[in-house]
C-alpha positions as CSV (number, residue, x, y, z in Angstrom):
1,M,-0.9,91.1,-58.5
2,S,1.4,93.7,-57.1
3,I,4.6,93.5,-55.6
4,T,5.2,95.7,-52.7
5,N,7.9,98.4,-52.5
6,A,9.1,97.1,-56.0
7,S,9.0,99.7,-59.3
8,R,10.7,99.7,-62.5
9,F,11.7,95.8,-63.0
10,S,10.5,93.1,-65.5
11,I,10.7,89.4,-65.3
12,K,11.8,87.5,-68.5
13,G,11.8,84.0,-69.4
14,Q,10.1,81.0,-68.1
15,N,10.1,81.5,-64.4
16,T,7.9,80.6,-61.5
17,L,6.6,83.0,-59.3
18,N,5.3,82.2,-55.8
19,H,3.5,84.8,-54.0
20,V,2.7,83.9,-50.5
21,H,0.4,86.0,-48.2
22,G,1.3,85.9,-44.5
23,D,3.8,83.8,-42.8
24,Q,5.5,81.1,-44.8
25,T,6.7,77.9,-42.8
26,I,9.2,75.6,-44.4
27,I,9.4,71.8,-43.2
28,N,12.0,69.8,-44.5
29,L,11.1,66.0,-44.6
30,N,14.4,63.7,-45.0
31,S,13.2,59.7,-45.6
32,Q,15.6,56.8,-46.2
33,L,14.5,53.9,-48.8
34,D,15.3,50.5,-46.8
35,R,16.5,47.9,-49.1
36,V,14.7,44.2,-48.2
37,E,17.4,41.8,-49.4
38,R,16.0,38.7,-51.4
39,T,16.0,35.4,-49.7
40,E,16.3,31.6,-51.3
41,Y,12.7,31.5,-50.6
42,D,11.9,34.7,-53.0
43,E,13.5,32.5,-56.2
44,F,10.1,30.8,-55.8
45,E,6.4,31.5,-56.3
46,Y,4.6,31.7,-53.3
47,I,1.4,29.9,-53.2
48,K,-1.4,30.5,-50.6
49,R,-3.0,27.6,-49.3
50,G,-6.4,28.2,-50.6
51,D,-5.1,28.4,-54.0
52,I,-4.0,24.9,-54.0
53,I,-6.4,22.4,-55.5
54,C,-5.7,18.7,-54.7
55,V,-7.0,16.7,-57.8
56,K,-5.8,13.2,-56.4
57,K,-3.5,11.5,-53.6
58,I,-0.3,10.1,-54.7
59,M,0.7,9.2,-51.2
60,V,-1.6,8.8,-48.2
61,P,-0.5,10.9,-45.2
62,E,2.7,8.8,-43.8
63,D,4.1,9.4,-40.5
64,V,7.8,10.5,-41.1
65,R,9.9,9.2,-38.2
66,D,13.2,9.7,-39.4
67,W,15.6,9.7,-36.7
68,H,17.6,13.1,-36.6
69,W,20.1,15.1,-34.4
70,K,18.9,18.5,-33.0
71,W,20.9,21.1,-31.2
72,Q,19.3,22.0,-28.0
73,N,20.6,23.6,-24.9
74,G,24.1,23.8,-26.2
75,S,24.3,19.9,-26.6
76,G,23.3,17.3,-29.7
77,V,20.1,15.5,-29.1
78,F,18.8,12.4,-30.9
79,G,15.1,12.6,-31.5
80,R,12.4,11.7,-34.0
81,H,10.3,13.8,-36.3
82,K,6.7,14.0,-35.5
83,T,5.2,14.7,-38.9
84,E,2.8,13.5,-41.3
85,R,3.7,14.0,-45.1
86,T,0.9,13.7,-47.9
87,I,1.8,13.9,-51.9
88,C,-0.9,15.1,-53.9
89,T,-1.4,15.9,-57.5
90,V,-2.8,19.4,-57.6
91,E,-4.1,22.3,-59.7
92,L,-3.3,26.1,-58.9
93,A,-6.3,28.4,-58.9
94,G,-6.1,31.0,-62.0
95,R,-3.2,28.6,-63.5
96,Q,-5.3,25.8,-64.6
97,S,-4.5,26.4,-68.0
98,S,-0.8,25.8,-66.9
99,G,-1.5,21.9,-66.2
100,K,-1.1,19.9,-63.0
101,Y,1.5,20.1,-60.5
102,T,2.7,17.8,-57.4
103,A,2.6,19.1,-53.9
104,I,4.1,17.7,-50.9
105,M,2.3,18.7,-47.6
106,Y,3.4,18.5,-44.1
107,E,1.3,18.4,-40.9
108,G,2.4,18.3,-37.4
109,K,4.9,19.4,-34.5
110,D,7.8,19.0,-36.8
111,A,6.3,20.2,-40.1
112,H,8.1,23.4,-40.7
113,E,11.6,21.8,-39.7
114,L,10.9,18.8,-42.0
115,W,9.6,21.1,-44.6
116,E,13.0,23.3,-44.3
117,E,15.2,19.9,-44.7
118,D,13.3,19.0,-48.1
119,F,13.4,22.5,-49.4
120,Q,17.3,22.7,-48.8
121,R,17.5,19.4,-50.5
122,V,15.5,20.2,-53.6
123,S,15.6,24.1,-54.3
124,G,19.2,23.9,-55.8
125,T,18.4,21.3,-58.7
126,R,18.1,22.7,-62.2
127,N,18.7,19.4,-63.9
128,P,16.3,18.2,-66.7
129,D,16.1,14.6,-65.3
130,I,15.3,16.2,-61.7
131,A,12.1,17.2,-60.4
132,Q,12.1,21.1,-60.1
133,L,10.7,23.1,-57.4
134,F,8.1,25.7,-58.7
135,G,6.6,27.3,-55.5
136,I,6.4,27.1,-51.9
137,N,3.7,27.6,-49.1
138,Q,5.1,28.5,-45.5
139,S,1.5,28.3,-43.5
140,K,0.6,26.4,-41.0
141,I,0.4,23.3,-43.2
142,P,3.6,24.0,-45.3
143,A,3.9,22.6,-49.1
144,L,6.4,22.4,-51.9
145,I,5.3,22.7,-55.2
146,F,7.1,21.1,-58.1
147,H,6.4,21.5,-61.8
148,H,4.5,19.0,-63.8
149,E,2.4,16.2,-62.7
150,L,4.6,13.4,-61.6
151,L,3.9,9.6,-61.0
152,P,6.0,7.4,-58.5
153,L,7.4,4.5,-59.5
154,A,5.8,2.7,-56.8
155,H,2.7,3.0,-58.4
156,V,3.6,0.9,-61.8
157,Y,6.2,-1.5,-59.9
158,T,5.3,-5.2,-60.7
159,G,8.6,-6.6,-59.3
160,S,9.4,-8.4,-62.5
161,F,13.1,-9.4,-62.8
162,W,14.0,-7.1,-65.9
163,M,12.2,-4.1,-64.6
164,E,14.2,-4.9,-61.1
165,V,17.6,-4.9,-63.2
166,Y,16.7,-1.7,-64.8
167,I,15.4,0.1,-61.7
168,G,18.7,-1.1,-59.8
169,E,20.9,0.5,-62.5
170,L,18.9,3.6,-62.7
171,S,18.9,4.2,-59.0
172,Q,22.8,3.4,-58.8
173,N,23.6,5.7,-61.4
174,K,21.4,8.6,-60.4
175,R,22.7,7.8,-57.0
176,C,19.1,8.1,-55.3
177,A,16.7,5.8,-53.5
178,R,14.3,3.7,-55.4
179,S,11.5,5.7,-53.6
180,E,12.7,8.9,-55.1
181,L,12.4,7.7,-58.7
182,W,9.3,9.3,-60.7
183,M,7.8,9.5,-64.4
184,D,7.0,12.7,-65.5
185,T,3.8,13.4,-68.3
186,K,6.6,13.4,-71.2
187,G,7.5,9.8,-70.4
188,F,10.7,10.2,-68.8
189,M,12.3,9.0,-65.6
190,C,13.4,11.3,-62.9
191,S,14.7,11.5,-59.6
192,G,12.8,13.5,-56.9
193,P,11.5,13.9,-53.5
194,K,10.8,10.8,-51.2
195,G,7.6,9.1,-52.5
196,P,5.7,5.9,-51.6
197,A,7.8,2.8,-51.0
198,T,7.1,-0.7,-52.1
199,K,8.6,-4.2,-51.5
200,W,11.7,-2.9,-53.4
201,L,14.5,-5.5,-54.2
202,S,17.5,-3.7,-53.0
203,F,21.2,-4.5,-54.6
204,N,23.9,-2.2,-55.6
205,S,25.6,-3.0,-58.9
206,R,29.3,-3.3,-59.4
207,S,29.2,-0.6,-61.9
208,A,26.5,1.6,-63.2
209,P,26.3,2.4,-66.9
210,A,24.1,5.4,-68.2
211,V,20.8,3.9,-69.0
212,P,18.0,5.2,-71.1
213,L,15.6,7.4,-69.1
214,T,12.5,6.5,-71.1
215,V,9.7,4.7,-69.6
216,D,9.5,2.2,-72.1
217,M,12.6,0.7,-70.5
218,L,10.1,-0.6,-67.5
219,K,8.8,-3.2,-69.9
220,D,10.7,-6.5,-69.6
221,D,11.2,-6.9,-73.4
222,V,12.6,-3.5,-73.8
223,S,15.1,-3.6,-70.8
224,F,15.9,-7.4,-71.6
225,S,16.8,-6.4,-75.1
226,Y,18.7,-3.2,-73.8
227,F,21.0,-5.3,-71.5
228,C,21.5,-7.9,-74.2
229,N,23.1,-5.4,-76.5
230,I,25.5,-4.3,-73.7
231,G,27.0,-7.9,-73.8
232,S,29.3,-9.2,-71.4
233,S,29.7,-6.1,-69.2
234,A,26.1,-6.8,-68.2
235,D,26.6,-10.4,-66.8
236,W,27.5,-9.2,-63.6
237,I,24.6,-6.8,-63.4
238,V,22.2,-9.8,-64.2
239,L,23.8,-11.9,-61.7
240,N,23.7,-9.3,-59.0
241,C,19.8,-8.9,-59.4
242,A,19.5,-12.6,-59.2
243,R,21.4,-13.0,-56.2
244,Y,19.6,-10.4,-54.1
245,S,16.2,-11.8,-55.3
246,W,16.6,-14.3,-52.4
247,L,13.3,-14.9,-50.1
248,H,14.1,-14.1,-46.4
249,N,11.6,-16.2,-44.9
250,M,10.6,-19.3,-46.8
251,M,8.0,-21.7,-45.2
252,V,7.7,-25.3,-46.1
253,S,3.8,-26.2,-46.0
254,E,3.3,-29.4,-44.2
255,A,0.4,-30.6,-46.1
256,S,1.2,-29.7,-49.6
257,R,5.0,-29.4,-49.5
258,D,4.4,-26.2,-51.4
259,T,7.1,-23.2,-50.6
260,K,5.3,-20.1,-49.3
261,T,7.0,-16.8,-48.5
262,T,6.4,-14.1,-46.3
263,H,7.5,-10.4,-46.5
264,L,11.3,-9.6,-45.7
265,Y,10.6,-8.2,-42.0
266,E,7.7,-10.7,-41.1
267,H,8.5,-13.6,-39.2
268,P,6.4,-16.6,-39.4
269,A,5.5,-18.2,-35.9
270,P,8.1,-20.8,-35.0
271,D,7.0,-24.5,-34.5
272,P,6.1,-25.2,-30.8
273,A,8.7,-27.8,-30.6
274,W,11.2,-25.1,-31.1
275,T,10.2,-22.5,-28.7
276,D,12.0,-24.0,-26.0
277,E,15.3,-24.3,-27.9
278,I,18.2,-22.8,-26.0
279,L,20.6,-22.5,-28.9
280,Y,19.5,-19.1,-30.3
281,Y,21.7,-19.6,-33.2
282,V,19.3,-22.2,-34.7
283,R,16.0,-21.5,-33.0
284,R,14.8,-19.5,-36.1
285,L,14.9,-22.6,-38.2
286,G,11.6,-23.7,-36.5
287,S,9.7,-20.8,-38.4
288,H,10.5,-22.7,-41.6
289,F,9.8,-26.3,-41.0
290,P,6.5,-28.2,-40.1
291,R,6.5,-31.0,-37.5
292,Q,6.7,-33.3,-40.0
293,F,10.6,-32.7,-39.9
294,P,11.8,-33.6,-36.7
295,K,15.1,-31.7,-35.2
296,N,17.5,-34.4,-36.1
297,I,16.6,-34.5,-39.4
298,I,16.9,-30.6,-39.8
299,Y,20.2,-30.7,-37.9
300,G,21.5,-33.0,-40.3
301,L,21.2,-30.3,-43.1
302,R,24.7,-29.1,-44.9
303,F,25.4,-25.5,-45.6
304,D,27.1,-26.3,-49.1
305,I,23.9,-28.2,-50.5
306,V,20.7,-26.7,-52.2
307,Y,18.0,-28.7,-50.9
308,S,14.1,-29.2,-52.4
309,N,11.4,-28.5,-50.0
310,S,11.2,-32.3,-49.2
311,L,14.8,-32.0,-47.9
312,E,16.3,-33.9,-50.7
313,A,19.6,-32.8,-52.0
314,V,19.7,-31.1,-55.2
315,A,23.3,-30.0,-56.0
316,M,26.4,-29.4,-54.0
317,W,29.5,-27.2,-54.0
318,P,32.3,-29.2,-55.3
319,R,34.5,-30.5,-52.3
320,A,37.6,-29.7,-54.3
321,A,36.8,-26.0,-54.8
322,A,37.7,-23.1,-52.2
323,S,36.4,-23.2,-48.7
324,L,33.2,-21.1,-48.5
325,W,34.4,-19.9,-44.9
326,Q,36.3,-16.8,-45.2
327,C,38.0,-14.7,-42.4
328,V,36.5,-11.1,-42.7
329,D,38.2,-9.5,-39.8
330,R,41.1,-10.4,-37.6
331,F,43.3,-8.5,-34.8
332,G,46.6,-10.1,-33.9
333,W,47.1,-12.5,-36.6
334,T,48.7,-12.6,-40.3
335,E,49.1,-15.1,-43.1
336,M,45.7,-17.1,-43.2
337,T,46.9,-20.5,-45.0
338,W,44.7,-23.6,-45.7
339,V,46.7,-26.6,-45.0
340,D,46.1,-30.5,-45.5
341,G,43.2,-32.0,-43.6
342,G,41.1,-28.8,-43.8
343,L,43.1,-26.9,-41.1
344,I,43.3,-23.3,-41.2
345,R,46.5,-21.5,-40.1
346,F,47.2,-18.0,-38.7
347,K,50.5,-16.6,-37.6
348,F,50.4,-15.0,-34.1
349,T,52.0,-11.5,-34.2
350,D,50.7,-9.7,-31.2
351,A,52.5,-11.1,-28.1
352,V,53.2,-7.7,-26.7
353,W,49.6,-6.1,-26.8
354,W,47.4,-8.7,-26.4
355,P,46.7,-8.6,-22.8
356,S,45.7,-5.2,-23.0
357,Y,43.4,-5.3,-26.2
358,G,42.8,-8.9,-26.7
359,V,42.9,-10.5,-30.3
360,H,39.9,-11.9,-32.2
361,L,39.1,-13.6,-35.5
362,D,35.6,-13.1,-37.4
363,I,34.6,-15.8,-40.0
364,E,31.8,-15.5,-42.4
365,F,30.3,-18.2,-44.5
366,D,30.1,-17.2,-48.3
367,E,31.2,-13.7,-47.6
368,S,31.9,-13.3,-51.0
369,R,28.6,-15.1,-52.3
370,L,30.5,-17.7,-54.0
371,F,27.9,-20.1,-53.1
372,W,25.1,-18.1,-54.5
373,D,26.1,-16.8,-57.6
374,G,27.8,-20.1,-58.5
375,W,24.4,-22.0,-58.0
376,L,22.5,-19.4,-59.9
377,S,24.7,-19.3,-62.7
378,Q,24.3,-23.1,-63.4
379,S,20.9,-23.7,-62.1
380,S,19.1,-23.9,-65.4
381,R,21.3,-27.3,-66.2
382,V,19.8,-28.8,-63.1
383,F,16.2,-29.0,-63.8
384,D,16.4,-31.4,-66.6
385,P,18.5,-34.0,-64.9
386,L,16.3,-34.0,-62.0
387,N,13.0,-33.9,-64.2
388,S,12.2,-30.7,-62.3
389,S,9.3,-28.5,-63.4
390,G,11.6,-25.6,-63.0
391,N,9.8,-24.3,-59.7
392,G,13.0,-23.3,-58.2
393,E,11.3,-21.4,-55.3
394,N,10.9,-24.9,-53.8
395,W,14.7,-25.0,-53.3
396,F,16.7,-23.7,-50.5
397,Q,20.1,-23.2,-48.8
398,I,20.9,-22.8,-45.3
399,K,23.2,-20.3,-44.4
400,P,25.0,-20.4,-41.1
401,P,25.5,-17.5,-38.7
402,S,29.3,-16.0,-38.4
403,L,31.8,-17.3,-36.1
404,R,34.1,-15.7,-33.7
405,I,37.2,-16.7,-31.8
406,E,38.4,-14.4,-29.2
407,T,40.1,-13.6,-26.0
408,P,37.6,-13.7,-23.2
409,K,36.1,-10.4,-22.1
410,W,37.2,-10.7,-18.6
411,S,40.9,-11.3,-19.5
412,R,41.2,-8.2,-21.6
413,G,42.9,-4.9,-20.1
414,L,43.8,-7.1,-16.8
415,R,47.6,-6.3,-17.5
416,R,49.8,-4.0,-19.3
417,P,51.6,-4.8,-22.6
418,K,54.6,-6.9,-21.4
419,V,58.3,-7.3,-22.6
420,V,58.8,-10.7,-24.3
421,R,62.0,-12.4,-25.0
422,E,62.6,-13.4,-28.6
423,M,60.4,-16.5,-29.1
424,A,60.0,-18.8,-32.2
425,T,57.2,-18.2,-34.7
426,V,54.0,-19.7,-33.1
427,Y,50.8,-20.3,-35.0
428,L,47.2,-21.0,-34.3
429,F,45.6,-23.7,-36.0
430,L,41.7,-24.0,-36.5
431,H,40.0,-27.4,-36.9
432,P,37.9,-27.6,-39.9
433,L,34.9,-25.4,-39.9
434,P,31.2,-26.6,-39.6
435,M,29.5,-27.5,-42.7
436,S,26.2,-28.8,-41.1
437,V,23.9,-27.6,-38.3
438,S,25.0,-30.2,-36.2
439,E,28.7,-29.4,-36.6
440,L,27.5,-26.0,-35.9
441,I,26.5,-27.0,-32.6
442,I,29.3,-29.2,-31.8
443,W,31.7,-26.2,-32.8
444,A,29.9,-23.7,-30.6
445,E,29.1,-25.6,-27.5
446,L,32.3,-28.2,-26.9
447,Q,34.9,-25.5,-27.7
448,D,37.5,-27.9,-29.2
449,T,38.0,-25.7,-32.1
450,H,41.7,-24.8,-32.2
451,F,45.1,-25.6,-31.1
452,W,48.6,-24.1,-30.9
453,S,51.8,-25.0,-32.5
454,F,55.3,-24.3,-33.3
455,D,55.0,-26.3,-36.7
456,E,53.8,-25.2,-39.7
457,T,52.1,-28.4,-40.6
458,G,50.2,-28.3,-37.3
459,Q,51.6,-32.1,-36.7
460,S,52.9,-31.3,-33.0
461,K,50.2,-29.5,-30.7
462,L,51.1,-27.4,-27.5
463,S,49.6,-28.5,-24.5
464,K,47.8,-26.1,-22.1
465,A,50.6,-26.1,-19.8
466,E,52.9,-25.1,-22.5
467,C,50.5,-22.4,-23.6
468,E,50.3,-20.9,-20.2
469,Q,53.9,-21.1,-19.6
470,R,54.7,-19.0,-23.1
471,D,51.7,-16.8,-22.0
472,L,49.8,-17.3,-25.4
473,P,46.2,-16.0,-25.1
474,S,43.5,-18.2,-23.9
475,L,40.7,-18.5,-26.5
476,V,36.9,-19.0,-26.8
477,S,34.5,-19.7,-29.6
478,R,31.1,-18.6,-30.0
479,V,28.4,-17.3,-32.3
480,P,27.8,-13.5,-31.8
481,G,24.7,-12.5,-30.4
482,G,21.7,-11.7,-32.5
483,R,23.2,-14.1,-35.1
484,S,21.1,-17.0,-36.3
485,T,21.3,-19.7,-39.0
486,Q,18.9,-18.6,-41.9
487,L,17.2,-20.3,-44.8
488,H,17.6,-18.9,-48.2
489,S,15.5,-19.5,-51.2
490,W,15.2,-17.4,-54.8
491,S,12.1,-15.7,-56.2
492,A,10.7,-18.2,-59.0
493,R,11.0,-15.5,-61.6
494,V,14.8,-15.5,-61.3
495,Y,15.4,-18.8,-62.6
496,P,13.8,-18.6,-66.1
497,A,15.2,-15.0,-66.4
498,L,18.7,-16.6,-65.9
499,R,18.0,-19.4,-68.7
500,D,17.0,-16.6,-71.0
501,W,20.1,-14.4,-70.3
502,Q,22.2,-17.4,-71.0
503,I,20.5,-18.2,-74.4
504,A,20.9,-14.6,-75.6
505,R,24.4,-14.5,-74.6
506,G,25.3,-17.8,-76.8
507,F,25.7,-20.1,-74.0
508,D,24.0,-23.7,-73.5
509,P,21.7,-23.4,-70.3
510,N,22.0,-27.0,-70.0
511,T,25.5,-26.7,-69.3
512,S,27.7,-25.2,-66.8
513,D,29.4,-22.9,-69.4
514,W,28.1,-19.7,-68.4
515,A,29.3,-20.7,-64.8
516,R,32.7,-21.3,-66.0
517,H,32.8,-18.1,-68.1
518,M,32.1,-16.4,-64.8
519,R,34.8,-18.4,-63.3
520,Y,32.7,-20.4,-61.0
521,P,33.3,-24.0,-60.4
522,E,30.8,-27.0,-61.4
523,F,28.4,-27.9,-58.8
524,E,27.8,-31.7,-58.3
525,I,24.0,-32.7,-59.4
526,I,22.8,-34.9,-56.9
527,S,19.9,-37.3,-58.1
528,A,16.7,-36.9,-56.6
529,R,15.5,-39.6,-54.8
530,K,11.9,-40.8,-56.5
531,D,10.6,-42.9,-53.7
532,E,8.7,-40.7,-51.1
533,D,8.4,-43.6,-48.9
534,R,12.1,-43.7,-48.5
535,F,11.8,-40.3,-46.7
536,D,9.0,-41.4,-44.5
537,G,10.8,-44.6,-43.3
538,V,14.0,-42.4,-42.5
539,V,11.6,-40.3,-40.2
540,E,10.4,-43.2,-38.8
541,D,13.7,-44.4,-38.0
542,Q,14.8,-41.2,-36.4
543,E,12.0,-41.0,-34.2
544,E,12.7,-44.5,-33.0
545,N,16.3,-43.4,-32.5
546,Q,15.2,-40.3,-30.5
547,A,13.0,-42.7,-28.3
548,T,16.5,-44.9,-27.4
549,G,17.9,-41.7,-26.1
550,S,20.1,-40.1,-29.1
551,W,19.4,-36.3,-29.3
552,W,20.1,-35.9,-32.9
553,E,22.5,-37.7,-35.4
554,A,25.4,-36.2,-37.1
555,F,24.4,-36.6,-40.6
556,S,20.6,-37.3,-41.7
557,G,20.0,-41.3,-41.7
558,S,23.4,-42.1,-40.4
559,N,22.4,-43.7,-37.1
560,I,25.5,-41.9,-35.8
561,S,24.8,-40.0,-32.8
562,A,26.7,-36.6,-32.8
563,F,25.8,-35.7,-29.4
564,A,24.4,-38.2,-26.9
565,F,23.4,-38.1,-23.1
């Protein structure tokens, strides 16, 4: 190679010599590397839909119809999801050696929206007792894939009492719904996505101690032994579970007098004799009793008595104990006091503002569940005195609807707040509250429920003219709409469980020792009538009374008309 017009030079070292013939064109290319920011989705494996192999379905496709808020056109819209969600045990192509996984797949109009909500809920969890997300799919049918094969609690749920006690404490402790409890392949309980539901017993514990997460706690003997070791602190847990084991819709069979139950949200067809009942708050009673029991018999049933399915009184709340009616809300009153004769006294404190806003009293029967808990805590001692077979599911209690005393709606807001002169303290007295179905009807329909007085003892009543002169509010009594008299019973599995618990705790179940330990009064045991013909005779007498013009009697078999035409 020659170098043109160059002589007497040398090139030393490791140099590079470029020899270019002709014209040289130099092009400079400047490029910039764009950095793609990672998102939360990149923290999980992306699994193609074709790599998801469904092994078995855990939950068949269910319509997700959760009400939710949407932001649309600058305002909030209340709508419903339109999505089907399926849960399956799956294998992943190329990862069969890693075992099985659990996948939730979404189909429908709002599939991606619901997928995103669930993703945000589960993507941040990294706790050994919470199901952990492994991978995602964001295709037309999006999916969430979780580590390990998970089995929903609903698939092994038996509804046994001690399983219920454990599940209630576990869900309370983990702050999750019962349908969100799962079992993994290692034999531990964990919380996770919402799974299939079943007829759970829903109750909340007063305290939520940390309970073991091993699946053997689902066995009755293991759960029972564990809570026995806790001791007295578990008394309330057990009683709370028993209380909420009540059966919402119990029906008494006409032929065999056996108790039958339906699902919580199923309503048995009412007896035709009750379909024309104008009193909405007692109409549902016709769903529980056959024609064998006429209205006047049923109207005589009391709220403070436990009955057998043949309407025989079994046990009664002691008359000297605290009243089962409780004021749960009030506006315009203070100092609720029980006085002699069963009267209830309230001090009127809203003489200025009541014309504008009105006043009211809301009264609930057994709001603190004194009757229920008191009965359950000593029910075991009732079986032997009554020679009962112990099938407590045949026993029931009638719970009345809540009551309200208030100023009529038409009278509120008609006047401005008034300036009042000094006035002596005035009291509102309520007459004894109803304790039977017939008394409830009289209370609601006749409106003779209260009076005003300046006297703390209620000995002197203010007349209607005196009340108007002092501008005291006019009050009406009513049963709030939608409220009804209900019939409650408890599952047959509750009574033997409570008996076993008392024995394990060192109490004699044939006494009321455990009830007194729990600070409940001792129920009065009412001897059962052994002659069934007595009941039939009473029915015949009542039917004869009806024919003479009496609508119904104040008390069953009393021959005293509570309300006659």
